[in-house]
C-alpha positions, -999 to 999 in steps of 0.1 A, spaced: 372 -429 -83 393 -432 -114 374 -445 -144 383 -476 -164 416 -476 -183 416 -496 -216 445 -511 -235 428 -512 -269 410 -485 -289 372 -483 -284 350 -499 -311 325 -477 -328 290 -479 -312 257 -480 -330 243 -447 -343 224 -426 -318 193 -424 -340 181 -443 -370 191 -430 -404 164 -418 -427 147 -446 -445 164 -473 -424 150 -496 -398 151 -483 -362 178 -497 -340 166 -523 -314 178 -526 -278 171 -558 -260 168 -551 -222 173 -579 -197 157 -572 -164 164 -588 -130 131 -585 -111 151 -581 -78 168 -550 -92 161 -514 -83 143 -496 -54 107 -494 -68 118 -471 -96 93 -466 -125 119 -478 -149 96 -490 -177 80 -455 -181 115 -439 -181 128 -465 -205 99 -461 -229 101 -423 -229 138 -421 -236 140 -448 -262 109 -437 -282 120 -401 -282 154 -412 -296 137 -433 -324 147 -467 -309 127 -498 -306 132 -520 -276 123 -554 -262 122 -563 -225 128 -598 -210 127 -606 -173 150 -633 -158 135 -660 -136 165 -682 -129 203 -684 -132 214 -686 -168 185 -667 -183 205 -635 -188 231 -653 -209 205 -671 -229 186 -639 -236 218 -622 -247 227 -650 -271 191 -649 -285 193 -612 -289 225 -615 -310 207 -641 -332 178 -617 -337 201 -589 -348 199 -567 -318 217 -533 -320 227 -536 -284 219 -556 -252 214 -539 -219 209 -552 -184 190 -537 -155 202 -555 -124 233 -560 -103 268 -572 -112 257 -608 -114 232 -600 -142 258 -579 -160 283 -608 -160 257 -634 -172 246 -612 -201 282 -603 -210 291 -641 -212 265 -644 -240 281 -615 -259 318 -624 -258 334 -623 -292 304 -606 -309 300 -571 -322 269 -565 -301 278 -541 -273 265 -544 -237 248 -515 -219 246 -514 -181 216 -498 -163 227 -500 -127 201 -516 -105 220 -536 -79 235 -529 -45 272 -525 -54 271 -518 -91 309 -521 -90 315 -526 -127 294 -497 -138 311 -474 -114 345 -485 -126 334 -478 -161 321 -443 -153 286 -452 -163 259 -429 -147 243 -444 -116 211 -425 -123 187 -448 -143 175 -421 -167 210 -409 -174 222 -444 -180 193 -450 -204 201 -418 -222 237 -429 -227 226 -460 -246 208 -440 -273 232 -410 -274 261 -402 -298 283 -395 -268 292 -431 -261 320 -454 -269 323 -492 -268 357 -503 -255 366 -540 -255 367 -553 -219 382 -585 -208 365 -611 -186 377 -641 -166 363 -676 -164 363 -698 -133 363 -734 -125 352 -741 -89 349 -770 -66 344 -804 -83 346 -786 -117 383 -777 -112 406 -795 -135 432 -817 -119 467 -803 -121 478 -838 -132 452 -840 -160 469 -837 -194 437 -822 -208 445 -792 -187 473 -783 -210 451 -784 -241 439 -749 -237 442 -731 -270 436 -695 -281 399 -690 -289 369 -697 -268 355 -726 -288 388 -744 -290 393 -739 -252 361 -757 -244 364 -789 -264 375 -824 -256 377 -835 -220 378 -800 -205 349 -790 -183 330 -759 -191 338 -730 -167 312 -727 -140 313 -689 -135 327 -657 -151 338 -624 -136 350 -589 -146 369 -577 -116 378 -597 -85 378 -632 -71 382 -633 -33 390 -664 -12 388 -664 25 381 -632 45 372 -611 15 347 -637 4 333 -640 39 325 -603 37 305 -609 6 288 -641 19 278 -623 51 260 -595 31 230 -616 20 201 -603 -1 180 -593 29 208 -573 44 217 -556 11 180 -547 5 178 -531 40 212 -516 44 226 -512 9 264 -509 6 266 -507 45 258 -544 46 293 -552 33 309 -532 61 289 -550 88 297 -583 72 334 -573 72 334 -566 109 318 -600 115 344 -617 94 372 -599 112 360 -612 146 372 -647 138 397 -646 109 409 -680 96 445 -683 85 449 -708 57 478 -724 39 475 -714 2 489 -735 -26 490 -713 -57 496 -726 -92 508 -697 -113 512 -708 -150 524 -742 -136 547 -728 -110 538 -737 -74 539 -711 -46 529 -719 -10 522 -692 15 499 -684 44 472 -657 47 437 -648 56 426 -639 21 437 -644 -15 425 -622 -44 427 -628 -81 419 -596 -101 417 -582 -136 432 -549 -124 423 -526 -153 386 -534 -146 388 -523 -110 388 -486 -119 417 -481 -94 444 -459 -110 479 -468 -100 472 -500 -81 501 -519 -97 524 -491 -88 511 -491 -52 518 -528 -50 554 -521 -61 550 -541 -93 550 -532 -130 517 -534 -148 510 -567 -167 478 -559 -187 475 -594 -202 478 -612 -168 458 -618 -137 470 -601 -106 472 -625 -76 474 -610 -40 475 -627 -6 468 -606 25 489 -622 53 476 -605 85 445 -591 100 445 -557 118 427 -524 115 447 -515 84 438 -548 68 401 -540 74 405 -507 57 422 -523 27 396 -550 23 367 -526 27 382 -503 2 387 -532 -23 351 -544 -19 338 -508 -25 359 -503 -56 383 -478 -40 420 -476 -40 434 -494 -9 465 -484 9 488 -514 4 501 -532 35 512 -567 41 503 -581 7 522 -606 -15 517 -601 -52 522 -622 -84 512 -622 -120 500 -652 -141 478 -660 -170 463 -691 -154 458 -694 -116 447 -722 -93 440 -715 -56 439 -743 -31 436 -737 7 440 -758 38 417 -757 55 394 -749 26 380 -713 23 349 -699 7 354 -681 -26 334 -653 -43 336 -636 -77 322 -601 -82 298 -605 -53 286 -640 -62 295 -668 -37 312 -697 -56 315 -722 -27 348 -735 -12 382 -738 -28 398 -750 -50 392 -725 -78 410 -721 -111 409 -689 -132 418 -678 -168 412 -648 -190 386 -653 -217 404 -650 -250 379 -626 -266 366 -594 -250 331 -580 -247 322 -545 -259 306 -523 -231 289 -490 -237 305 -462 -217 306 -424 -218 332 -411 -242 348 -390 -215 352 -420 -192 380 -436 -212 416 -430 -204 441 -446 -227 471 -463 -212 
């Protein structure tokens, strides 16, 4: 897999070890208790951080929203970095609390898919990922996120407040505008692609790992539902039919040359919107490749770019974002104005 490509120079990371006479750097580690496969992660974490001269604090999530709250509190406490041990959902939550700050996010892969960490070239071995956080062979590129309004939280297209979006996160969330319900780094799927994620429940992923997505895909393909999509792309309305619609931040997928494969120039500041129009064996391969973070062979896909996207479907279809089920359409999507810095190996960066 190709590693993440970035459009901006990487920001400097914290020193690998404390300077003489200065206070030790502090890492705040956010742990999802459902993460990992019975790894002795605390012993490994303690050994690596203490040998590097770092202090650390561990907090365990108990409910949705905890990871974001813990990340925000870590910033207030002056944390050197925040790291998550969990899946993509934990990463996204914590990152939401670090947007626009100078505190970088470290990722200790502990989920089933770990799609974002793979796209970033972060080691999948826990000890190696820990060592990266305290090493001097890391970089902190700014990475963009998207925010999502879903179901009843979607703004009406006729609502004048929907046009009050301004640059800057605080300005964007004032007045009558509802807060976004979700965030994502990579991909929103509507329809068949989301059914694959919905079918791979926690029990299946615990038992089968990544294979759970393949089984769910076969089940979804057995009875594909064609919907009529109404897409609002920066105010322009497009109507089409298909079995799945995907909205992606392409540079976060770690798939080199995807824009070229789609026959379209790259638009790094835009969302990529794709509709898969048919279901056959080739479509299955494309969808499975997308879910697994691999480069798909491009078939019957319609493709657009936009900065703000709304997806409606008749009949309604289920939606997911980076492996988290959102509920049914409609969904509305935008890029978060400020990025979050994420710790990656120096050699994983490829400048555009």
